[in-house]
C-alpha positions as semicolon CSV with decimal commas, in nm:
position;residue;x (nm);y (nm);z (nm)
1;X;13,181;5,179;13,219
2;X;13,202;5,214;12,840
3;X;12,916;5,242;12,596
4;X;12,958;5,134;12,234
5;X;12,746;5,261;11,949
6;X;12,691;5,014;11,665
7;X;12,529;5,111;11,335
8;X;12,433;4,831;11,098
9;X;12,495;4,956;10,745
10;X;12,398;4,633;10,569
11;X;12,508;4,271;10,530
12;X;12,826;4,231;10,737
13;X;12,903;4,604;10,741
14;X;12,877;4,781;11,075
15;X;13,019;5,099;11,223
16;X;13,148;5,053;11,580
17;X;13,212;5,370;11,782
18;X;13,345;5,424;12,134
19;X;13,593;5,650;12,313
20;X;13,660;5,855;12,002
21;X;13,732;5,543;11,791
22;X;13,540;5,466;11,472
23;X;13,586;5,113;11,336
24;X;13,422;4,965;11,026
25;X;13,362;4,597;10,959
26;X;13,367;4,435;10,612
27;X;13,296;4,740;10,390
28;X;13,017;4,683;10,136
29;X;12,872;4,995;9,971
30;X;12,774;4,888;9,618
31;X;12,417;4,940;9,496
32;X;12,201;4,629;9,451
33;X;12,176;4,428;9,133
34;X;12,517;4,285;9,050
35;X;12,572;3,910;9,029
36;X;12,888;3,791;9,202
37;X;13,086;3,471;9,151
38;X;13,211;3,302;9,467
39;X;13,404;3,023;9,298
40;X;13,334;2,664;9,195
41;X;13,003;2,761;9,036
42;X;12,862;2,944;9,339
43;X;12,691;3,272;9,246
44;X;12,468;3,526;9,415
45;X;12,315;3,869;9,363
46;X;12,312;4,170;9,589
47;X;11,952;4,262;9,675
48;X;11,986;4,572;9,897
49;X;12,215;4,872;9,898
50;X;12,379;5,022;10,208
51;X;12,168;5,208;10,461
52;X;12,437;5,477;10,476
53;X;12,624;5,582;10,161
54;X;13,000;5,573;10,170
55;X;13,011;5,950;10,125
56;X;12,836;5,993;10,463
57;X;13,066;5,765;10,660
58;X;13,299;6,024;10,804
59;X;13,652;5,943;10,921
60;X;13,733;5,579;10,998
61;X;14,026;5,478;11,219
62;X;14,043;5,111;11,122
63;X;13,873;4,845;10,914
64;X;13,814;4,495;11,049
65;X;13,804;4,291;10,729
66;X;13,722;3,927;10,794
67;X;13,824;3,838;10,437
68;X;13,884;4,028;10,117
69;X;13,799;3,775;9,847
70;X;13,417;3,759;9,861
71;X;13,204;4,040;9,723
72;X;12,954;4,025;10,008
73;X;13,232;4,121;10,251
74;X;13,435;4,357;10,033
75;X;13,267;4,487;9,718
76;X;13,387;4,733;9,453
77;X;13,297;5,046;9,647
78;X;13,435;4,907;9,972
79;X;13,763;4,815;9,803
80;X;13,792;5,162;9,653
81;X;13,744;5,313;10,000
82;X;14,013;5,111;10,177
83;X;14,303;5,352;10,112
84;X;14,104;5,628;10,288
85;X;13,983;5,424;10,587
86;X;14,285;5,401;10,818
87;X;14,441;5,074;10,930
88;X;14,305;4,760;10,759
89;X;14,328;4,447;10,976
90;X;14,259;4,124;10,788
91;X;14,391;3,776;10,713
92;X;14,752;3,705;10,616
93;X;14,657;3,611;10,254
94;X;14,424;3,911;10,238
95;X;14,698;4,151;10,345
96;X;14,923;4,011;10,072
97;X;14,653;4,059;9,810
98;X;14,560;4,407;9,926
99;X;14,917;4,530;9,968
100;X;14,981;4,878;10,098
101;X;14,953;4,909;10,476
102;X;14,706;4,624;10,529
103;X;14,795;4,423;10,839
104;X;14,749;4,047;10,827
105;X;14,689;3,839;11,139
106;X;14,677;3,467;11,197
107;X;14,424;3,332;11,448
108;X;14,523;3,428;11,804
109;X;14,768;3,696;11,689
110;X;14,713;4,041;11,839
111;X;14,777;4,395;11,723
112;X;14,718;4,720;11,911
113;X;14,563;5,042;11,788
114;X;14,693;5,354;11,959
115;X;14,613;5,722;11,923
116;X;14,722;5,987;12,174
117;X;14,442;6,075;12,412
118;X;14,240;5,758;12,346
119;X;14,219;5,419;12,514
120;X;14,431;5,169;12,324
121;X;14,251;4,877;12,159
122;X;14,389;4,523;12,150
123;X;14,261;4,337;11,845
124;X;14,304;3,960;11,847
125;X;14,225;3,757;11,536
126;X;13,993;3,467;11,616
127;X;13,950;3,146;11,418
128;X;13,674;3,113;11,161
129;X;13,578;2,837;10,921
130;X;13,370;2,963;10,630
131;X;13,203;2,632;10,546
132;X;13,205;2,258;10,611
133;X;13,519;2,066;10,714
134;X;13,805;2,081;10,460
135;X;13,636;2,367;10,272
136;X;13,918;2,619;10,319
137;X;14,079;2,523;9,987
138;X;13,757;2,642;9,820
139;X;13,636;2,929;10,038
140;X;13,972;3,066;10,157
141;X;14,092;3,203;10,488
142;X;13,865;3,402;10,721
143;X;13,911;3,547;11,069
144;X;13,700;3,713;11,335
145;X;13,808;3,979;11,585
146;X;13,810;4,008;11,964
147;X;13,840;4,371;12,079
148;X;13,963;4,452;12,428
149;X;14,022;4,792;12,590
150;X;14,036;4,940;12,940
151;X;13,696;5,013;13,086
152;X;13,509;4,709;12,956
153;X;13,290;4,573;13,235
154;X;13,133;4,271;13,066
155;X;13,412;4,124;12,853
156;X;13,550;4,165;12,503
157;X;13,355;4,268;12,196
158;X;13,374;3,982;11,948
159;X;13,297;4,008;11,576
160;X;13,259;3,652;11,448
161;X;13,337;3,701;11,080
162;X;13,185;3,454;10,834
163;X;13,199;3,120;11,014
164;X;13,005;2,813;11,104
165;X;13,011;2,666;11,453
166;X;13,326;2,455;11,487
167;X;13,600;2,385;11,740
168;X;13,765;2,723;11,678
169;X;13,457;2,901;11,812
170;X;13,461;2,674;12,115
171;X;13,824;2,771;12,180
172;X;13,721;3,139;12,180
173;X;13,497;3,062;12,476
174;X;13,798;2,917;12,657
175;X;14,024;3,217;12,588
176;X;13,791;3,513;12,623
177;X;13,514;3,643;12,841
178;X;13,282;3,770;12,566
179;X;13,055;4,055;12,663
180;X;12,914;4,151;12,323
181;X;12,899;3,914;12,026
182;X;12,842;4,057;11,677
183;X;12,742;3,744;11,488
184;X;12,749;3,687;11,112
185;X;12,437;3,479;11,048
186;X;12,228;3,412;10,737
187;X;12,280;3,036;10,704
188;X;12,454;3,092;10,369
189;X;12,399;2,815;10,111
190;X;12,440;2,779;9,736
191;X;12,247;2,544;9,501
192;X;12,574;2,405;9,365
193;X;12,680;2,276;9,708
194;X;12,343;2,151;9,827
195;X;12,287;2,142;10,204
196;X;12,630;2,267;10,305
197;X;12,627;2,597;10,495
198;X;12,896;2,865;10,496
199;X;12,784;3,082;10,788
200;X;12,598;3,018;11,109
201;X;12,224;2,998;11,118
202;X;12,030;3,093;11,431
203;X;12,034;2,736;11,560
204;X;12,414;2,731;11,556
205;X;12,428;3,083;11,697
206;X;12,227;2,966;11,997
207;X;12,475;2,683;12,053
208;X;12,769;2,921;12,019
209;X;12,620;3,164;12,266
210;X;12,552;2,888;12,517
211;X;12,931;2,838;12,512
212;X;13,037;3,203;12,499
213;X;12,769;3,336;12,733
214;X;12,771;3,694;12,600
215;X;12,569;3,962;12,772
216;X;12,457;4,107;12,436
217;X;12,419;3,941;12,094
218;X;12,403;4,161;11,784
219;X;12,311;3,978;11,460
220;X;12,441;4,104;11,124
221;X;12,498;3,938;10,783
222;X;12,143;3,803;10,744
223;X;11,993;4,034;10,478
224;X;12,078;4,198;10,148
225;X;12,202;3,900;9,945
226;X;12,029;3,613;9,769
227;X;12,257;3,348;9,924
228;X;12,164;3,451;10,277
229;X;11,905;3,178;10,334
230;X;11,776;3,243;10,686
231;X;11,620;3,591;10,710
232;X;11,557;3,781;11,028
233;X;11,201;3,661;11,086
234;X;11,306;3,294;11,074
235;X;11,608;3,357;11,295
236;X;11,392;3,554;11,537
237;X;11,162;3,256;11,589
238;X;11,460;3,039;11,680
239;X;11,605;3,295;11,919
240;X;11,271;3,371;12,083
241;X;11,233;3,008;12,189
242;X;11,593;2,973;12,306
243;X;11,773;3,038;12,637
244;X;11,952;3,339;12,485
245;X;11,635;3,526;12,384
246;X;11,693;3,809;12,632
247;X;12,043;3,882;12,500
248;X;11,942;3,971;12,142
249;X;11,972;4,326;12,012
250;X;11,842;4,359;11,656
251;X;11,968;4,675;11,490
252;X;11,761;4,890;11,257
253;X;11,973;4,945;10,948
254;X;12,125;5,292;10,948
255;X;12,018;5,376;11,305
256;X;12,285;5,385;11,578
257;X;12,222;5,170;11,884
258;X;12,407;5,207;12,214
259;X;12,524;4,897;12,399
260;X;12,677;4,883;12,743
261;X;13,006;4,695;12,742
């Protein structure tokens, strides 16, 4: 049986460690304060810096980058770090923009990480839709990641990436037995686009988990930015009154938590 240690650094950024591997999701290490443009008049400001500075990260074997073109998933400091952080797995357009050794995957494509003496990791890109129907032309391409390795007892570890609940998430439930779900929440909205949301809120997360049936749910991407509109306390109320209440593991920023997978 394998244990995984997950450290929430802030926003979508988490350090995932197991079996000698150290993986980083969506690197964001800028200090707070900067206003970012997300296109078509959408803007936001970073409110909170990382719980762990980039200088204290230590070696990283691979980066799981759901998308490279939004500052709340890859900021200046995170982008500067990429050449030092091992393999970067991201979208096809993102790999083209980043260049170098970045590896782009389409949904359902798989790559394998191998290092002598360690269990190999299969990484499968999973579909994500970062907004309402037909929004991809505005918000761009995003993926999530399903991680599978020998020794998992409860199913794959799935990192959702920035997505709303849509048919692609339902297809994940058909293809994978998900043991641990790291969910990007926050119910992202912008004044310019009114009621439209660009990530799941807790209500949608409950629906997704009813389909996926994970043993453990780890929320991230709900704090640190002005456009994250559903904070932890509001999400907690939804989860507490839902059938998945017992699966939630809220991480304290900067403090490693061990999860049985």
